[in-house]
C-alpha positions as CSV (number, residue, x, y, z in Angstrom):
1,M,-19.5,-54.7,-57.9
2,F,-16.6,-54.1,-60.0
3,S,-14.0,-55.6,-57.8
4,N,-16.1,-58.3,-56.8
5,L,-16.2,-59.0,-60.9
6,L,-12.5,-58.7,-60.6
7,H,-11.7,-61.1,-57.9
8,A,-13.9,-63.6,-60.1
9,S,-12.0,-62.7,-62.5
10,R,-9.3,-63.4,-60.9
11,S,-10.1,-67.0,-59.2
12,S,-12.7,-68.1,-61.8
13,I,-10.6,-70.0,-64.9
14,Q,-14.4,-70.2,-66.4
15,L,-14.9,-66.2,-66.5
16,K,-11.0,-65.7,-68.0
17,L,-11.8,-68.1,-71.0
18,F,-15.4,-66.5,-71.2
19,L,-14.2,-62.6,-71.1
20,S,-10.7,-63.4,-73.5
21,L,-13.0,-65.2,-75.8
22,T,-15.3,-61.8,-75.3
23,A,-12.8,-59.8,-76.2
24,I,-11.6,-61.7,-79.5
25,V,-14.9,-62.4,-80.7
26,A,-15.5,-58.4,-80.1
27,L,-12.6,-57.2,-81.7
28,S,-13.1,-59.3,-84.2
29,L,-16.4,-58.2,-85.0
30,T,-15.5,-54.6,-84.5
31,A,-12.7,-54.6,-87.3
32,I,-14.6,-56.3,-89.4
33,L,-17.8,-53.5,-89.0
34,A,-15.0,-50.8,-89.0
35,S,-13.4,-52.4,-92.1
36,Q,-17.0,-52.8,-94.1
37,V,-18.0,-49.1,-92.9
38,Y,-15.0,-48.2,-94.4
39,L,-14.8,-49.3,-97.4
40,V,-18.5,-48.6,-98.0
41,Q,-18.1,-44.8,-97.5
42,D,-15.1,-44.8,-99.3
43,Y,-17.2,-46.3,-102.6
44,F,-20.0,-43.9,-101.5
45,V,-17.4,-40.8,-102.1
46,R,-15.9,-42.3,-105.2
47,Q,-19.3,-42.6,-106.8
48,A,-20.2,-39.3,-105.3
49,E,-16.8,-38.1,-107.2
50,A,-17.5,-39.4,-110.2
51,N,-21.1,-38.1,-110.4
52,L,-20.0,-34.9,-109.7
53,R,-17.4,-34.6,-111.9
54,S,-20.0,-35.4,-115.2
55,S,-22.3,-33.6,-113.2
56,N,-19.9,-30.4,-113.9
57,Y,-19.2,-31.1,-117.7
58,L,-22.7,-31.5,-118.3
59,L,-23.5,-28.4,-116.1
60,S,-20.9,-26.6,-117.7
61,R,-22.1,-26.9,-121.3
62,V,-25.6,-26.6,-120.2
63,L,-25.2,-23.3,-119.4
64,A,-22.5,-22.3,-121.9
65,D,-24.7,-21.9,-124.5
66,P,-27.7,-19.4,-123.3
67,L,-25.1,-17.8,-121.1
68,F,-22.9,-16.6,-124.4
69,E,-26.2,-15.9,-126.3
70,K,-27.6,-14.4,-123.2
71,D,-30.8,-15.6,-123.6
72,L,-31.8,-14.8,-119.5
73,S,-34.9,-16.6,-119.7
74,L,-33.4,-20.2,-121.5
75,L,-30.4,-19.6,-118.9
76,Q,-33.1,-19.0,-116.2
77,A,-35.1,-22.5,-117.2
78,R,-32.1,-24.8,-117.0
79,L,-30.6,-23.6,-114.3
80,Q,-34.0,-24.1,-112.0
81,E,-34.0,-27.1,-113.6
82,V,-30.4,-28.1,-112.4
83,Q,-31.7,-26.6,-109.1
84,T,-34.0,-29.5,-108.9
85,K,-31.8,-32.4,-110.1
86,L,-28.8,-31.8,-107.7
87,P,-28.5,-31.8,-104.3
88,L,-27.4,-28.3,-103.9
89,C,-27.0,-26.3,-100.6
90,N,-26.0,-22.6,-102.3
91,F,-25.7,-22.3,-106.1
92,Q,-24.5,-18.8,-107.9
93,L,-23.5,-18.1,-111.4
94,K,-21.5,-14.8,-112.6
95,D,-20.7,-14.0,-115.7
96,D,-17.2,-12.9,-117.5
97,I,-17.1,-9.8,-116.0
98,G,-17.9,-11.0,-112.3
99,T,-22.1,-9.8,-112.4
100,V,-24.2,-12.4,-110.6
101,V,-26.6,-13.9,-113.1
102,Y,-28.0,-16.4,-110.5
103,K,-28.1,-17.2,-106.8
104,V,-29.7,-19.5,-104.4
105,G,-28.7,-19.5,-100.8
106,E,-25.4,-18.5,-99.0
107,V,-22.1,-18.9,-100.9
108,H,-19.0,-19.8,-99.5
109,A,-16.0,-18.4,-101.1
110,R,-13.8,-21.4,-100.1
111,S,-14.0,-24.2,-102.4
112,D,-13.6,-27.9,-101.0
113,T,-10.6,-30.1,-102.4
114,E,-11.6,-33.0,-101.1
115,F,-15.0,-34.2,-101.2
116,D,-15.5,-35.3,-97.5
117,P,-18.8,-36.5,-96.1
118,N,-18.4,-35.9,-92.4
119,S,-18.0,-31.8,-93.3
120,L,-19.5,-29.8,-90.5
121,D,-22.0,-27.8,-93.0
122,G,-22.7,-30.7,-94.6
123,C,-21.7,-29.8,-98.2
124,Y,-19.2,-29.7,-100.8
125,N,-18.3,-26.6,-102.5
126,T,-17.0,-26.6,-105.8
127,I,-16.0,-23.7,-108.5
128,I,-17.6,-24.5,-112.3
129,P,-16.0,-22.4,-114.7
130,V,-18.1,-21.9,-118.2
131,V,-16.6,-22.2,-121.4
132,H,-17.7,-21.6,-124.4
133,E,-15.4,-22.2,-127.7
134,N,-12.3,-21.7,-125.3
135,R,-13.8,-19.0,-123.8
136,L,-14.6,-18.1,-120.6
137,L,-17.8,-17.2,-120.1
138,G,-18.4,-17.3,-116.4
139,T,-17.9,-19.1,-113.2
140,V,-20.4,-21.1,-111.0
141,R,-19.9,-21.6,-107.5
142,M,-22.1,-24.2,-105.8
143,G,-22.3,-26.4,-102.5
144,V,-23.5,-30.3,-102.7
145,R,-24.9,-31.8,-100.0
146,T,-23.0,-34.9,-98.7
147,D,-25.2,-35.9,-96.1
148,D,-27.4,-38.3,-97.8
149,I,-24.0,-40.2,-97.7
150,A,-23.5,-39.7,-93.7
151,Q,-27.0,-40.8,-93.6
152,A,-26.5,-44.0,-96.0
153,R,-23.0,-44.8,-93.5
154,E,-25.2,-44.4,-90.1
155,S,-27.9,-46.9,-91.6
156,L,-24.7,-48.9,-92.4
157,I,-23.3,-48.6,-89.3
158,Q,-26.7,-49.4,-87.4
159,H,-27.2,-52.6,-89.7
160,S,-23.5,-53.9,-89.2
161,A,-24.2,-53.4,-85.1
162,F,-27.5,-55.1,-85.4
163,F,-25.9,-58.3,-87.3
164,A,-22.5,-58.2,-85.4
165,V,-24.4,-58.5,-82.2
166,F,-26.8,-61.3,-83.5
167,W,-23.2,-63.7,-85.2
168,F,-21.8,-62.3,-81.5
169,A,-24.2,-64.2,-79.8
170,V,-24.6,-67.3,-82.5
171,F,-21.0,-67.5,-81.9
172,M,-20.7,-67.3,-78.3
173,L,-23.2,-69.7,-77.5
174,P,-21.1,-72.7,-78.4
175,F,-18.3,-71.5,-77.3
176,F,-19.9,-70.9,-73.6
177,V,-21.1,-74.0,-73.2
178,Q,-18.1,-76.0,-74.0
179,I,-16.3,-73.1,-72.0
180,R,-18.2,-74.7,-69.2
181,R,-18.1,-78.3,-69.8
182,L,-14.5,-78.0,-69.8
183,V,-14.1,-76.0,-66.7
184,N,-16.9,-77.6,-64.9
185,P,-15.4,-80.6,-64.0
186,L,-12.3,-78.5,-63.5
187,G,-14.1,-77.0,-60.7
188,D,-15.1,-80.2,-59.2
189,L,-11.7,-81.1,-59.1
190,S,-10.2,-77.8,-57.5
191,R,-12.9,-78.0,-54.6
192,A,-12.2,-82.2,-54.2
193,A,-8.4,-81.3,-54.5
194,Q,-8.4,-78.6,-51.9
195,E,-10.6,-80.8,-49.7
196,I,-8.4,-83.8,-49.8
197,A,-4.9,-81.2,-49.4
198,N,-7.6,-80.2,-46.2
199,G,-7.2,-83.8,-45.1
200,N,-10.7,-84.9,-45.9
201,L,-10.2,-88.1,-47.9
202,D,-13.8,-88.5,-48.3
203,Y,-14.7,-85.8,-50.1
204,P,-16.4,-87.2,-53.1
205,T,-13.9,-87.3,-56.0
206,P,-15.7,-85.7,-59.7
207,E,-16.9,-88.8,-61.8
208,P,-15.0,-88.7,-65.5
209,V,-15.9,-87.3,-67.9
210,R,-16.5,-89.0,-71.3
211,G,-13.7,-88.9,-73.7
212,N,-10.4,-89.8,-73.9
213,D,-9.0,-85.7,-73.8
214,E,-7.1,-83.9,-71.1
215,I,-9.7,-83.4,-68.6
216,S,-11.0,-86.6,-68.6
217,R,-7.5,-88.3,-68.1
218,L,-6.9,-86.2,-65.8
219,L,-10.1,-86.3,-63.7
220,T,-9.7,-90.4,-64.1
221,S,-6.0,-90.2,-63.0
222,F,-7.0,-87.9,-60.2
223,Q,-9.4,-89.9,-59.4
224,G,-7.2,-92.8,-58.7
225,M,-5.0,-91.0,-57.3
226,A,-7.7,-90.4,-54.5
227,Q,-8.4,-94.0,-53.8
228,A,-5.1,-94.8,-53.7
229,L,-4.5,-92.2,-51.1
230,V,-7.4,-93.3,-49.2
231,S,-6.3,-96.6,-49.3
232,N,-2.8,-95.7,-48.1
233,R,-5.1,-93.6,-45.0
234,N,-6.7,-97.1,-44.1
235,T,-3.5,-98.9,-44.6
236,Q,-1.6,-96.9,-42.0
237,A,-4.5,-96.1,-39.5
238,A,-4.4,-100.4,-39.5
239,S,-0.6,-100.1,-39.1
240,L,-1.1,-97.3,-36.3
241,A,-3.6,-99.5,-34.6
242,A,-1.5,-102.3,-34.5
243,L,1.5,-100.4,-33.5
244,N,-0.3,-98.7,-30.7
245,N,-1.1,-102.3,-30.0
246,E,1.8,-103.3,-29.7
247,K,2.9,-100.7,-27.9
248,S,0.6,-100.7,-25.3
249,T,1.4,-104.5,-25.0
250,L,5.2,-103.8,-24.8
251,D,4.5,-100.7,-22.3
252,A,2.4,-103.0,-19.9
253,L,5.3,-105.8,-20.4
254,L,7.8,-103.3,-19.2
255,A,5.7,-101.9,-16.9
256,T,5.2,-105.1,-14.7
257,L,9.0,-106.0,-14.8
258,P,10.5,-106.2,-11.6
259,V,14.1,-104.8,-14.2
260,G,14.5,-101.2,-14.5
261,V,14.3,-100.1,-18.0
262,I,15.7,-96.9,-19.3
263,F,15.7,-95.9,-23.0
264,A,17.9,-92.9,-24.4
265,D,18.6,-91.3,-27.2
266,R,21.9,-89.0,-27.5
267,S,20.5,-86.6,-25.6
268,H,17.2,-86.6,-23.5
269,I,15.4,-90.0,-21.7
270,R,12.8,-91.4,-23.8
271,Y,11.5,-93.8,-21.4
272,C,11.5,-95.2,-18.3
273,N,9.3,-97.6,-16.0
274,N,8.6,-97.7,-12.4
275,A,10.7,-100.4,-11.4
276,F,13.4,-97.9,-12.4
277,R,12.4,-95.2,-10.2
278,Q,11.6,-98.0,-7.4
279,L,15.2,-99.1,-7.5
280,Y,16.4,-95.5,-7.5
281,L,14.1,-94.5,-5.0
282,L,12.3,-91.5,-7.2
283,G,9.7,-89.7,-6.4
284,P,6.7,-89.5,-8.5
285,N,6.2,-86.7,-9.5
286,E,9.5,-86.4,-10.2
287,E,9.3,-86.2,-14.6
288,L,12.1,-88.4,-16.1
289,V,11.3,-88.2,-19.8
290,G,12.4,-85.6,-21.5
291,M,15.2,-84.9,-19.1
292,K,18.7,-84.9,-19.9
293,N,21.4,-87.5,-19.9
294,D,23.4,-85.7,-17.9
295,T,21.0,-84.6,-15.7
296,M,19.9,-88.0,-14.8
297,L,23.6,-89.4,-14.1
298,L,24.4,-86.7,-11.7
299,R,20.9,-87.7,-10.4
300,L,21.8,-91.6,-9.8
301,G,24.9,-90.5,-8.7
302,Q,24.2,-88.6,-5.5
303,I,23.0,-92.2,-4.0
304,A,25.7,-94.5,-5.6
305,A,28.3,-95.7,-3.2
306,E,31.6,-94.3,-4.8
307,A,29.5,-91.3,-7.4
308,D,33.2,-91.5,-8.9
309,S,33.8,-95.1,-10.0
310,F,30.2,-95.3,-10.9
311,L,30.3,-91.9,-13.2
312,K,33.4,-93.5,-14.8
313,T,31.5,-96.7,-15.3
314,L,29.0,-95.0,-17.4
315,A,31.3,-93.5,-19.6
316,E,32.9,-96.5,-20.5
317,I,29.9,-98.2,-21.2
318,L,28.4,-95.1,-23.5
319,E,31.8,-95.0,-25.2
320,T,31.0,-99.1,-26.3
321,R,28.7,-99.6,-29.6
322,K,27.8,-103.3,-28.2
323,L,25.8,-105.2,-25.8
324,I,28.6,-105.0,-22.7
325,E,29.2,-107.3,-20.1
326,P,27.0,-106.9,-16.6
327,K,28.2,-104.3,-14.6
328,Y,27.7,-104.2,-11.1
329,I,26.9,-101.0,-9.3
330,A,27.0,-100.4,-5.2
331,L,24.3,-98.1,-3.7
332,K,24.8,-96.2,-0.2
333,D,22.2,-97.7,1.6
334,G,23.4,-101.6,0.8
335,R,21.9,-102.5,-2.1
336,H,23.8,-103.7,-5.2
337,L,22.7,-103.8,-8.7
338,R,23.4,-105.4,-12.0
339,L,23.4,-103.4,-15.3
340,I,23.1,-104.2,-18.5
341,S,23.5,-101.8,-21.8
342,N,23.4,-102.2,-25.5
343,I,22.3,-99.8,-28.5
344,V,19.4,-100.0,-30.4
345,I,19.9,-99.4,-34.4
346,A,16.7,-98.5,-36.8
347,P,16.8,-101.8,-38.4
348,E,15.6,-100.2,-42.1
349,S,18.6,-97.2,-42.0
350,S,20.9,-99.0,-39.3
351,G,21.0,-95.3,-37.7
352,Y,21.7,-95.2,-34.5
353,L,18.5,-94.4,-32.3
354,G,19.6,-94.8,-28.3
355,R,20.7,-96.8,-25.8
356,F,19.0,-99.4,-23.5
357,W,19.5,-99.8,-20.5
358,L,18.4,-102.4,-17.8
359,F,18.9,-102.2,-13.9
360,E,18.3,-105.5,-12.0
361,D,18.5,-105.4,-7.7
362,V,21.1,-108.4,-7.0
363,T,21.7,-107.4,-3.5
364,E,19.7,-110.9,-2.6
365,E,21.1,-112.5,-5.4
366,R,24.5,-111.3,-4.0
367,K,23.5,-112.1,-0.3
368,T,22.8,-116.1,-1.5
369,L,25.7,-116.2,-3.8
370,H,28.4,-115.1,-0.9
371,M,26.2,-117.3,1.1
372,A,26.8,-120.0,-1.2
373,E,30.7,-119.3,-1.3
374,L,31.0,-119.6,2.1
375,R,29.1,-122.9,1.7
376,A,31.7,-123.7,-0.4
377,E,35.1,-122.6,1.1
378,H,33.7,-123.7,5.1
379,D,33.3,-127.0,6.3
380,A,30.0,-128.0,6.9
381,L,30.3,-129.7,10.3
382,T,33.0,-126.9,11.9
383,L,32.9,-124.0,9.8
384,L,36.0,-124.0,9.2
385,F,37.5,-123.1,5.8
386,N,37.6,-126.9,4.1
387,R,40.1,-128.1,2.1
388,Q,39.0,-126.8,-1.1
389,R,39.8,-123.4,0.5
390,Y,43.1,-124.6,2.1
391,D,44.5,-125.7,-1.5
392,Q,44.0,-122.1,-3.0
393,D,45.3,-120.2,0.4
394,L,48.2,-122.3,0.4
395,P,50.2,-121.2,-3.1
396,R,48.7,-118.1,-2.8
397,L,50.5,-117.2,0.4
398,I,53.9,-118.6,-0.2
399,A,53.8,-116.5,-3.8
400,Q,53.0,-113.9,-1.7
401,A,55.6,-114.3,0.4
402,E,58.4,-115.0,-2.7
403,R,57.1,-111.6,-4.1
404,D,57.3,-109.6,-0.8
405,G,60.0,-111.6,1.4
406,S,58.0,-112.3,3.8
407,R,57.3,-115.9,6.0
408,L,54.8,-118.5,5.6
409,A,54.5,-121.3,8.6
410,L,52.4,-124.4,7.9
411,L,50.8,-126.3,11.1
412,L,49.4,-129.9,10.4
413,F,47.9,-131.6,13.1
414,D,44.9,-134.5,13.9
415,L,43.5,-136.0,16.6
416,D,44.6,-138.4,18.7
417,N,42.8,-141.5,20.1
418,F,39.8,-139.9,17.9
419,K,39.2,-143.4,16.6
420,P,38.1,-145.0,19.6
421,V,35.6,-142.3,20.0
422,N,34.3,-142.9,16.9
423,D,34.0,-146.6,17.6
424,L,32.7,-146.8,21.2
425,H,30.3,-144.0,21.0
426,G,29.5,-143.3,16.8
427,H,30.0,-140.7,14.5
428,A,27.6,-138.5,16.3
429,A,30.1,-138.5,18.8
430,G,33.0,-138.2,16.6
431,D,31.3,-134.6,15.2
432,I,31.1,-133.3,18.6
433,V,34.6,-133.5,19.1
434,L,35.5,-132.2,16.1
435,K,33.3,-128.9,16.2
436,K,34.2,-128.6,19.8
437,V,38.0,-128.2,18.9
438,A,37.2,-126.1,16.0
439,E,34.9,-123.4,18.2
440,T,38.1,-123.8,20.9
441,L,40.8,-123.4,18.8
442,T,38.9,-120.3,16.8
443,L,38.7,-118.7,19.8
444,Q,41.8,-118.5,20.2
445,L,42.9,-117.3,17.2
446,R,44.6,-113.9,16.1
447,R,44.6,-111.8,13.1
448,N,47.7,-113.8,11.2
449,E,46.0,-117.3,11.9
450,V,44.1,-119.4,9.7
451,L,42.8,-122.7,10.8
452,Y,41.3,-125.8,8.1
453,R,40.0,-128.7,8.6
454,I,41.2,-130.5,5.2
455,G,40.0,-134.1,6.3
456,G,38.1,-136.4,8.4
457,D,39.9,-135.0,12.3
458,E,43.1,-133.6,10.3
459,F,43.8,-129.6,10.9
460,A,45.4,-127.1,9.1
461,L,46.9,-123.9,10.3
462,L,48.7,-121.2,8.1
463,L,50.8,-118.7,10.1
464,V,52.3,-115.7,7.9
465,N,55.7,-113.2,9.0
466,A,55.7,-115.1,12.4
467,S,59.2,-116.0,14.4
468,N,59.8,-119.1,15.6
469,D,59.1,-118.7,18.6
470,E,55.7,-117.5,18.2
471,I,55.2,-120.5,16.2
472,A,56.3,-122.5,19.2
473,L,53.9,-121.0,21.5
474,L,51.2,-121.2,19.0
475,A,51.7,-125.3,18.5
476,E,52.2,-125.8,22.7
477,R,48.8,-123.8,22.8
478,I,47.3,-125.8,20.1
479,V,48.4,-129.1,22.1
480,Q,47.4,-128.4,25.1
481,T,44.1,-126.8,24.4
482,V,42.6,-130.3,22.7
483,H,44.4,-131.9,25.3
484,S,42.5,-130.1,28.1
485,L,39.1,-131.3,26.5
486,T,36.6,-133.6,28.4
487,F,34.0,-135.1,26.9
488,D,31.1,-137.2,27.9
489,F,29.1,-139.7,26.1
490,N,26.0,-141.4,28.2
491,G,28.1,-141.1,31.3
492,T,31.8,-142.2,30.0
493,T,34.5,-139.7,29.8
494,A,36.7,-139.2,26.6
495,K,39.5,-137.3,25.8
496,V,41.3,-136.7,22.7
497,G,44.9,-135.2,22.1
498,C,46.8,-134.5,19.0
499,S,50.1,-134.2,16.8
500,L,51.4,-131.4,15.2
501,G,53.9,-131.1,12.5
502,V,55.8,-127.4,11.4
503,A,57.5,-126.6,7.9
504,R,58.7,-123.2,7.4
505,F,58.8,-121.2,3.9
506,P,61.2,-120.7,3.0
507,H,63.8,-121.4,6.0
508,D,62.7,-125.0,5.2
509,A,61.2,-125.5,1.9
510,I,61.1,-123.3,-0.8
511,T,58.4,-125.3,-2.6
512,L,55.0,-126.3,-1.7
513,Q,55.3,-129.5,-2.4
514,V,58.4,-130.1,0.0
515,L,56.4,-127.8,2.5
516,L,53.6,-130.6,2.3
517,Q,56.0,-132.8,3.1
518,L,58.4,-131.8,5.6
519,A,54.8,-130.7,7.7
520,D,53.7,-134.5,7.4
521,R,56.7,-135.7,8.4
522,A,57.0,-133.3,11.2
523,M,53.7,-134.5,12.5
524,Y,54.4,-138.2,11.8
525,E,57.3,-137.6,14.1
526,A,55.4,-136.4,17.0
527,K,52.8,-139.4,17.1
528,Q,56.4,-141.3,17.1
529,R,57.6,-139.9,20.4
530,G,53.9,-140.4,22.3
531,K,51.8,-138.3,20.4
532,N,50.1,-135.1,22.2
533,N,53.1,-133.7,21.2
534,W,54.7,-130.9,18.4
535,V,57.8,-131.3,16.8
536,M,59.3,-128.7,14.1
537,H,61.0,-129.5,11.3
538,Q,64.6,-128.9,12.7
539,D,67.1,-129.3,9.2
540,K,68.9,-126.0,8.4
541,T,68.8,-127.4,4.6
542,R,66.4,-126.2,2.6
543,H,64.2,-128.6,0.3
């Protein structure tokens, strides 16, 4: 029980205040009671001592005459009268020679120096000389009872204690009521604060008490704080719900994108959609979220066609703090991916959150682009390189020849008798002729021989690092091949030939323009010689 009370006194401010106030009031009343008893007792003692001195003087005068006259009967009568008037414990009278004249009770040989109401025997023992005209006639030893003073003191203590308890109760009742009025709201406030601290924001808050003291203001402030917390919670809950909704929408959007998406912070993967798994042929049970970035890079490098180049590209991207230009990655299975990456910055703090990666399969796109490039560089009818490709390759090969000291031969030729075919049999027949010539010559070309269709029936051929004999053999083969072709258009036989001119770099010309002029001039000379022929420019002076 004492331990429970001790625990309660430590945890309850109400009990602490009540016990503290009780102790203060009790100590105050006890001090007042002790002081009162002491003062009253001191008064009684002083009064008793004064009465005793007066009695001693009178007793000495009363006994002196009969003792001087040796009137024993008068002495005895006066002694009996004294005994009845004084509260004596004992009494003894001796004459001047020490003879006991009168004795009552057991007389103590000692005498008390002070009047002590708390003496053990309850008596104050004293000696009184009996003097007559300065002559000592005898001595009186007597003990005066002091228990009446002790009884008076006990009675005073009892009455004072009763009144102290009464006034203690009278004083403590309003204090207790006031303490409860002050502490009860604090108890409600403490319980509400504990519930709110535990997350129960819906716990009812204590009502403010009337008044403008500290407790009423505290309760009012606490109620306002609790309402603000509830409002903030509701606002945060609404914001969280909206955020979750947006996140769900974003996750659904990213999940449906045909583009592989990864978000990674400084060390780990934080998001990955299904499209990325499919692009990199990752298993469904292979957990990527939470994987270290280095582990992911090594995993991706295993399927890259050139792992070292791929990892070097990623390292360069990681050092860039902005949106990068698209990078293209070739995989071992022949696919091609386009990579775009950018950093993600927190808008409120401008702090680095991570990096966003987009991977897109562009295999078909690159195939389409390649086909478009082929169509842009090839003649649609003959499938030979066209004039656009010819205009790109010729200056490139001349520049290369200038750098490494190599040779380049330009062969220009057009078809003889091609216009009559178009006029007599139509353009469809002319297209047949052009396609047949292109197919036949293509089958005879070697690795370093590139054929172009540069105009209606005009063709060009570029030959790198060929000797004059090789050039001559090729020119002769082209003329003979074209001449050997025969065409049948609705039962009518048609034949064509070609006139071919050759110019060489740097043997004949050291500039592009001159090389073109010389080759065209040589082709014209071949036509002048009767067509179906070829001419190599023979001017030894370089132009």
